[in-house]
N, C-alpha and C positions, 0 to 999 in steps of 0.2 A: 095379394100374394106376391105379384111381381114387384110391387113397390118395396115390400119387406125384403125380398131377395136382393134387389138392387142396393138397398141401404146396407145390408150385411156385407155385400161384396165391396162396397165403397169403404166401409169401416175396416175390413180386412186389408185392403190396399193401403189405407192410411197407416195402419199398424206396422206394415212391412216397410213403407217408404220413410216415415218420420224418424225412426231410430238411426237409419243410415245418414239422413241429411243432418241430424243433430250431431252425430259422431264426426261428420266432416267439418264441423265448425270448431272442433277442439284444436288448439294451436299445437304444432309439432314440438316435441321436447327439445330444449336447447342443449347443445353439446356441453359436457362437463368441463369446466375450467379447472386445471390442475392448481392446487394450492401450494405455492412455493414458500409459504411462511411469511411472517412479518418482516418488514425492512426497517432498519433503524438508521437515523442520521448521524448519531454520535457513538463512538467507542471510547470508553475511559479505561485506563489501566493504572494499577498501583501495586507495588510489590518490592521485594528484596532486590538489591542491585550490587554489582561488583565492577570495579575498574582497576586496571593496572595503572601505575604512576611512573612511567618511564621518564618523565620530565624532571623527576626528583633524583638527583645523584645518590649513589650508594644505597638504593632501595631495591630490595628483592621481594618486597611484600606489597600486595595490592591492597586496595581499600574496599570495604563494603559499606552499604548504606541503603538508600531507597531510590527507586526509579518511578516516575509517573509519566503518563502521556494522555493526550486527548486528540482523537482523530475525527474530523468532519468528513463523512462519506458522501460522495456523489456517485449515484448509480451503484452497480453491483461490484465493480472492480477497482474504483479509484477513490482516494481520499487524500486529505492534507493533515499532517500531524504536527502537533506541538509537543516536544519531548524534553524532559528535564530529569535531573538527578542530583542528589547530595551524598557524597561518599566520604566518611571521616573516621572509620574504624578499621585499623590495620588487621589483616587476616592472620598474620603470624607475629609472634613476639621476636623470633630470631631473624636476623638479617633485615630488621625493620628500618625504615628511613629515620634519620635523625629529625628532631623536631616533632611537630604534631601536624602532619600534612592533611589537607582535605582537598577534594576536587568537586566542583559544581559544573554541570553541563546545562546550557540553554540552547536547544536545537529545534529545528523545524524543517519540514520538507514534504515531498510527495510520497504517497504509499500506494502500492498495488497489492490487492488481496483477492483470494479466490478460495473456493472449497477444494481441498485436496482429496479427501475421501471420507464419506460418512460425516461424523461430527467434527472432523479435523479440518481447520482452515490454515492456510499459509499466507504470509505476507512478506513483501520486500520493500524497504524504504531507503531513501537517500536524504541525509540530513546535513544542514549547515547552521552555524551559529557561533557560540562563544564557549570556551572552556576557561574556568577560573581555578587557580591553584592557591590555596591558603595555608597558613601555618608554617610556612618556610619562607626564607628571604629570596624570592624570585622577583625580578623586575624585568619587564612588566608581569604582573600576576595574572593578567587575562590575555587570551590569545584567540584568534580566529580558529574555528574547529569545524570538523565535518567528517562524514564517513558514510558507509553503507552497512545495512544489517538485514537479517532475516529472522523470522520467528514463526511459531506455530501456536494456534489456539485449539484447545480441546473443549468443545461445548458440552456443558452439563445441562443447560436449558437454552432456549433461543436467546436469552439475555446474558447469561453468566457462563464464563469459560475460564480455563486455566491456561496461562500463557508462559512460554519459554522462548527467549529471544537472545540474540547475540549481535554485536556490532564491532567494527574496527574503526576507531575514531582518531583522526589526525589532529595535531595541534602544533604550534610554532613557538615553543618556549626557548629561552636562552640555553646555551650549551652548559654553562656553569651557573648554578643557582644564584651566586652572588655577583654575577656579571650584569651590569646595567646595559640596556639597549636591546634592540630587536636582533633576532638571529634567523638566518635562512634555514636552519636545521629543523626538519619536521620530525616530530615524535609520534609514533602510533601506539595507541592504548586499546587493548582488548576490553570489551564491556559486555556484561551479561546481566540478565534480569529474569526473575521468576515471580509470578503473582497472578492476580485475578483481573479479569476483564468484565466490564459491565456495559451493555449496549442499551441506548435509550433514544 
């Protein structure tokens, strides 16, 4: 009888102790890591573009065409951009420049970008490169160019966004379109673009 009683007491003690010891072996829950979304190395843009043509005399009409860019991102805030555009269609028929002018930009430089609010991102870039004016008798037809610009992206998805941006681009064309030789006179052209962004 004593042996049966001792066995029952031992079984009851084991039933109480074992669940506690087994529970102590469960690893504590790891803290939740906040998901900040995917990161992409490249940002591509393509869309409609506009530029003024102050280097062409007697022109009161800007040119429209297309703008493209590709940005390689390093980290959350910094990138390097290659930027270009071709503009060949005059915006108005009245006060338009004589001839059939066109402007091409080949630019590149650093970019800073960050989230402004919610789905809206903002960026600032500084660009240097070459501007080419065609369709009119300007010599030289190519000039060093550069400038600064800002823009905003409104994200529809993590990869796709709508972009609106503007720049002020300087160039160094001759004072008179038919004058040969370099000129120290800098011309500033306003530039704008609207289009779609794709990140990958």
